[in-house]
C-alpha positions as CSV (number, residue, x, y, z in Angstrom):
1,M,-46.5,11.2,112.1
2,T,-44.1,9.7,109.8
3,D,-45.3,8.9,106.3
4,D,-45.1,4.8,107.5
5,R,-47.7,5.1,109.9
6,I,-49.7,7.6,107.6
7,A,-49.6,4.5,104.9
8,Q,-50.2,1.6,107.7
9,I,-53.4,3.7,109.0
10,R,-54.7,4.4,105.4
11,Q,-54.8,0.3,104.1
12,F,-56.3,-0.4,107.6
13,N,-59.3,1.8,106.7
14,R,-59.3,0.5,102.5
15,A,-59.1,-2.8,104.0
16,F,-61.7,-1.8,107.5
17,S,-64.4,-0.4,104.4
18,R,-64.1,-3.6,102.4
19,W,-64.6,-6.4,105.7
20,L,-67.8,-4.0,106.3
21,G,-68.7,-3.5,102.4
22,L,-69.0,-0.2,103.5
23,F,-68.2,0.3,99.0
24,D,-71.3,-2.2,98.3
25,E,-74.0,-0.7,96.1
26,H,-75.9,-1.8,98.6
27,Y,-75.1,-2.5,102.0
28,S,-75.5,-5.8,103.8
29,Q,-77.6,-6.5,101.1
30,T,-80.4,-3.9,101.2
31,G,-81.2,-1.6,99.0
32,Y,-79.8,1.4,101.3
33,S,-76.0,3.0,100.6
34,P,-74.2,3.2,103.9
35,A,-75.0,7.2,104.2
36,E,-78.8,6.1,103.7
37,S,-78.4,3.4,106.2
38,R,-76.9,6.0,108.5
39,L,-79.3,8.1,108.4
40,L,-81.9,5.9,109.0
41,Y,-79.9,5.0,112.2
42,E,-79.3,8.7,113.5
43,L,-83.2,9.3,113.1
44,D,-84.2,6.0,114.7
45,A,-82.0,6.6,117.4
46,A,-83.0,10.5,118.1
47,G,-86.4,9.9,117.3
48,H,-86.7,13.0,115.0
49,S,-83.9,15.6,114.4
50,N,-83.5,18.4,111.2
51,S,-81.3,17.7,107.6
52,A,-78.6,20.3,109.1
53,T,-78.5,18.3,112.6
54,L,-78.0,14.6,110.8
55,A,-75.3,16.7,108.4
56,R,-73.5,17.7,111.1
57,A,-73.8,14.1,112.9
58,M,-72.3,12.5,110.1
59,G,-70.2,14.7,108.6
60,V,-71.8,15.2,105.3
61,D,-72.4,18.1,103.4
62,P,-76.1,19.6,103.7
63,A,-76.1,19.8,100.1
64,Y,-75.9,15.9,100.5
65,M,-78.1,15.5,103.1
66,S,-81.0,17.0,101.6
67,R,-80.8,15.1,98.2
68,M,-80.9,12.1,100.5
69,V,-84.1,13.6,102.6
70,Y,-86.0,14.3,99.7
71,K,-85.0,10.6,98.5
72,L,-86.5,8.9,101.3
73,V,-89.5,11.2,102.0
74,A,-90.2,10.2,98.7
75,A,-89.6,6.4,99.3
76,G,-92.6,6.9,102.5
77,L,-89.8,6.3,105.2
78,I,-89.3,9.5,106.1
79,A,-92.2,12.5,107.7
80,S,-91.2,16.5,107.4
81,S,-92.5,18.1,108.9
82,P,-92.9,21.8,110.3
83,G,-90.4,22.7,113.1
84,T,-91.9,23.5,116.6
85,Q,-89.2,25.9,117.6
86,D,-87.7,27.0,114.0
87,K,-90.6,26.4,111.4
88,R,-88.2,27.5,108.9
89,R,-86.7,24.1,109.1
90,S,-88.5,20.8,109.1
91,E,-88.4,18.2,111.7
92,L,-87.8,15.0,110.2
93,A,-88.8,11.6,111.6
94,L,-89.5,8.1,110.5
95,T,-92.7,6.9,108.6
96,A,-93.7,3.1,110.1
97,D,-92.2,2.0,106.8
98,G,-89.0,3.6,108.1
99,D,-89.3,1.3,111.2
100,R,-89.9,-1.3,109.5
101,A,-87.1,-0.5,106.9
102,F,-84.3,0.2,109.7
103,G,-85.8,-2.7,111.2
104,E,-84.7,-5.0,108.2
105,L,-81.7,-3.0,108.1
106,D,-80.2,-3.4,111.6
107,A,-81.0,-7.1,111.4
108,A,-79.2,-7.4,107.4
109,A,-75.8,-5.5,109.7
110,D,-75.8,-7.9,112.0
111,R,-76.1,-10.7,110.0
112,A,-73.5,-9.6,108.3
113,I,-71.5,-8.9,111.3
114,A,-71.8,-12.4,112.3
115,D,-70.9,-13.8,109.0
116,L,-67.5,-12.0,109.5
117,I,-66.7,-13.0,112.6
118,A,-67.8,-16.7,112.2
119,P,-65.1,-18.5,111.2
120,L,-62.8,-16.8,114.5
121,T,-62.4,-18.6,117.6
122,E,-63.8,-16.9,120.7
123,M,-60.5,-15.3,122.0
124,E,-60.0,-14.0,118.5
125,K,-63.2,-12.4,119.0
126,R,-62.7,-11.0,122.1
127,Q,-59.2,-9.8,120.8
128,L,-60.9,-8.2,118.2
129,V,-63.7,-6.2,119.8
130,S,-61.4,-5.0,122.3
131,A,-58.7,-3.2,119.6
132,M,-61.8,-1.4,118.3
133,Q,-62.9,-0.4,121.3
134,T,-59.3,0.9,121.9
135,I,-59.1,2.5,118.6
136,G,-62.6,4.5,119.4
137,R,-61.3,5.3,123.0
138,I,-58.1,6.6,121.5
139,L,-59.0,8.7,118.8
140,D,-62.5,9.9,120.8
141,G,-59.6,11.6,123.1
142,D,-60.7,9.3,126.3
143,D,-58.7,8.8,129.0
144,G,-59.6,5.7,129.8
145,T,-61.3,6.3,133.0
146,A,-64.9,5.6,132.0
147,S,-63.7,2.6,130.5
148,I,-62.9,1.0,133.3
149,V,-65.8,-2.3,134.0
150,L,-65.6,-4.4,137.1
151,R,-67.4,-7.7,137.2
152,P,-67.4,-11.3,138.9
153,H,-65.0,-13.7,137.5
154,R,-65.6,-15.9,134.7
155,V,-63.7,-19.1,133.7
156,G,-60.1,-18.8,132.9
157,D,-59.8,-15.8,134.7
158,I,-57.9,-17.4,137.9
159,A,-55.3,-18.8,136.1
160,H,-54.9,-14.6,133.8
161,V,-54.3,-13.3,136.9
162,V,-52.0,-15.6,138.6
163,G,-49.7,-15.6,135.6
164,R,-50.2,-12.1,135.0
165,Q,-49.4,-10.7,138.3
166,A,-46.4,-13.1,138.6
167,Q,-44.6,-11.7,135.8
168,L,-45.5,-7.9,136.8
169,Y,-43.7,-8.8,140.2
170,T,-40.7,-10.3,138.3
171,Q,-40.1,-7.6,136.3
172,E,-40.9,-5.1,138.6
173,F,-39.3,-6.3,142.1
174,G,-37.1,-9.1,141.3
175,W,-39.2,-11.9,142.6
176,D,-38.5,-15.5,141.6
177,G,-41.2,-17.7,140.3
178,S,-41.8,-19.3,143.8
179,Y,-44.6,-16.4,144.3
180,E,-46.6,-18.2,140.9
181,G,-46.7,-21.2,143.9
182,L,-48.2,-19.0,145.9
183,A,-50.5,-17.1,143.8
184,A,-51.8,-20.5,142.1
185,E,-52.6,-22.0,145.5
186,I,-54.4,-18.7,147.1
187,G,-56.3,-19.0,143.3
188,G,-56.9,-22.8,143.2
189,K,-58.2,-22.3,146.9
190,F,-60.6,-20.0,146.4
191,L,-62.0,-21.4,143.4
192,Q,-62.3,-24.8,145.2
193,E,-63.6,-23.1,148.0
194,F,-66.2,-20.6,146.5
195,D,-68.6,-19.1,148.8
196,P,-70.4,-16.5,147.1
197,A,-72.3,-15.7,150.5
198,T,-68.8,-14.9,152.0
199,D,-66.6,-14.6,149.0
200,A,-65.9,-12.4,145.8
201,C,-63.8,-11.7,143.3
202,W,-63.8,-9.0,140.9
203,I,-61.9,-8.7,138.1
204,A,-61.3,-4.9,136.2
205,E,-61.8,-4.6,132.5
206,R,-61.1,-1.8,130.2
207,D,-61.7,-2.3,126.2
208,G,-62.6,-5.9,127.0
209,R,-58.8,-6.8,128.8
210,I,-58.0,-7.5,132.1
211,V,-56.3,-4.7,133.6
212,G,-56.7,-6.0,137.6
213,S,-58.4,-7.8,139.7
214,V,-58.7,-8.2,143.9
215,F,-60.1,-11.0,146.2
216,V,-62.2,-11.1,149.4
217,V,-62.2,-14.6,151.1
218,D,-63.6,-15.4,155.0
219,A,-60.7,-15.5,157.0
220,G,-62.8,-16.6,160.3
221,N,-63.7,-14.5,163.4
222,G,-65.6,-12.0,161.6
223,T,-62.6,-11.1,159.2
224,A,-62.5,-10.5,155.6
225,Q,-59.2,-11.3,153.7
226,L,-58.2,-8.6,150.8
227,R,-56.0,-11.1,148.4
228,L,-53.9,-10.7,145.0
229,L,-54.8,-7.2,144.5
230,Y,-52.7,-6.4,140.8
231,V,-52.9,-3.2,138.3
232,E,-51.6,-3.5,135.0
233,P,-48.7,-0.7,134.2
234,E,-51.0,0.9,131.3
235,T,-53.7,1.5,134.1
236,R,-51.8,2.8,136.6
237,G,-53.5,5.9,137.9
238,L,-56.7,5.8,136.5
239,G,-58.3,5.0,139.9
240,V,-58.5,1.0,138.7
241,G,-56.9,-0.2,142.6
242,K,-59.2,2.6,144.6
243,L,-62.2,1.2,142.0
244,L,-61.2,-2.5,143.4
245,V,-60.1,-1.7,147.0
246,E,-63.7,0.2,147.3
247,Q,-65.9,-2.9,146.1
248,V,-64.1,-5.0,148.8
249,I,-65.0,-2.9,152.0
250,R,-68.3,-2.5,150.4
251,F,-68.5,-6.2,150.1
252,A,-67.5,-6.8,153.3
253,R,-69.7,-4.6,155.0
254,D,-72.6,-5.8,153.3
255,K,-71.8,-9.9,154.6
256,R,-71.4,-7.8,158.0
257,Y,-67.7,-8.7,158.5
258,R,-66.0,-7.1,161.7
259,K,-62.9,-6.3,160.1
260,I,-60.6,-6.8,156.5
261,R,-57.1,-8.2,157.2
262,L,-54.2,-7.9,154.1
263,W,-51.0,-9.4,153.9
264,T,-48.2,-7.3,151.7
265,Q,-44.9,-6.3,151.4
266,S,-43.3,-2.8,152.5
267,E,-41.9,-2.2,149.3
268,L,-45.0,-2.6,147.4
269,L,-45.2,1.0,147.7
270,A,-48.5,1.9,145.0
271,A,-50.5,-0.9,147.1
272,R,-49.8,0.5,150.7
273,K,-51.0,3.8,149.5
274,L,-54.1,2.6,148.4
275,Y,-55.1,0.8,151.4
276,A,-53.8,4.1,153.8
277,A,-56.0,5.7,151.8
278,A,-58.7,3.6,152.3
279,G,-58.6,3.5,156.0
280,F,-56.6,0.6,156.7
281,T,-53.6,0.9,159.2
282,L,-50.4,-1.2,159.5
283,V,-51.0,-3.3,162.4
284,E,-47.8,-5.7,162.0
285,S,-44.4,-6.2,160.1
286,K,-42.5,-9.0,160.2
287,P,-39.1,-9.8,158.2
288,H,-39.2,-12.8,156.0
289,R,-37.1,-14.7,152.9
290,S,-39.3,-15.2,150.3
291,F,-39.7,-15.1,146.3
292,G,-35.9,-15.0,146.2
293,R,-35.7,-11.4,148.0
294,D,-35.0,-10.4,151.7
295,L,-38.4,-8.6,152.1
296,I,-40.7,-7.2,155.0
297,G,-44.0,-8.7,155.1
298,E,-47.1,-6.3,156.4
299,Y,-50.6,-7.1,158.6
300,W,-53.3,-3.8,157.6
301,E,-56.5,-3.9,158.6
302,L,-60.0,-1.9,158.7
303,P,-62.4,-2.0,161.1
304,L,-65.8,-2.0,160.0
């Protein structure tokens, strides 16, 4: 890592500590230091523990932990009793006063964060949380698989999906802007005619950011049509597309459709691979001129 990167990370750490008031003598306008507050938090989460385990969890020196525990025991916030497994290690737990103190501390911390982000727009708040989740995921060594969440569409999602998918197809396959027109027409019709009994949309999110989507609509005659499947490049290989396709299949079976049908292009190799792996078969292909390219359109179907 370059000296510049190290300096930027340290600068962020200093600013982050200042924003959260971590250097205040009394954290979040309470009578407790950040370390004491963290100790109460760990005990509330665990129910009971011992000094050695708490020191490891918090990453502090055992002697420093012992001093904090002694102080909070004397204040009547922590109770100490002989350990059930090892009599040499005292078991620690919050007292009734400790529970009340933690409740006040937790509420004060919530208010402090609420005040911190109050001036931000809703979009800025979402970006802030997403960036923090990304930092945590990277530093924890998470490959991102477990952080994929599927949810129903919300206001603004369809426009985002249409624009983003059109951008990707232009960048990756050289399609022109007419595809965005088609996608916008599909998205608009979905919103205008949406019926939760027969239609659905799932948005894939990672760290609060949209990384994929898929739609399913009623095509008539017992057929569900899969539409506008896409996955962001950064999450390809994490199983996002597989999750989305499986969700469509489950939905179609639950709604008692007889089959699922979709239209794709022969050059969309990753999508075709997904469909084949899910059990779809190619039933028809036709050359056509669309999106500024000579393409081969393909119809795939999955009997249910």
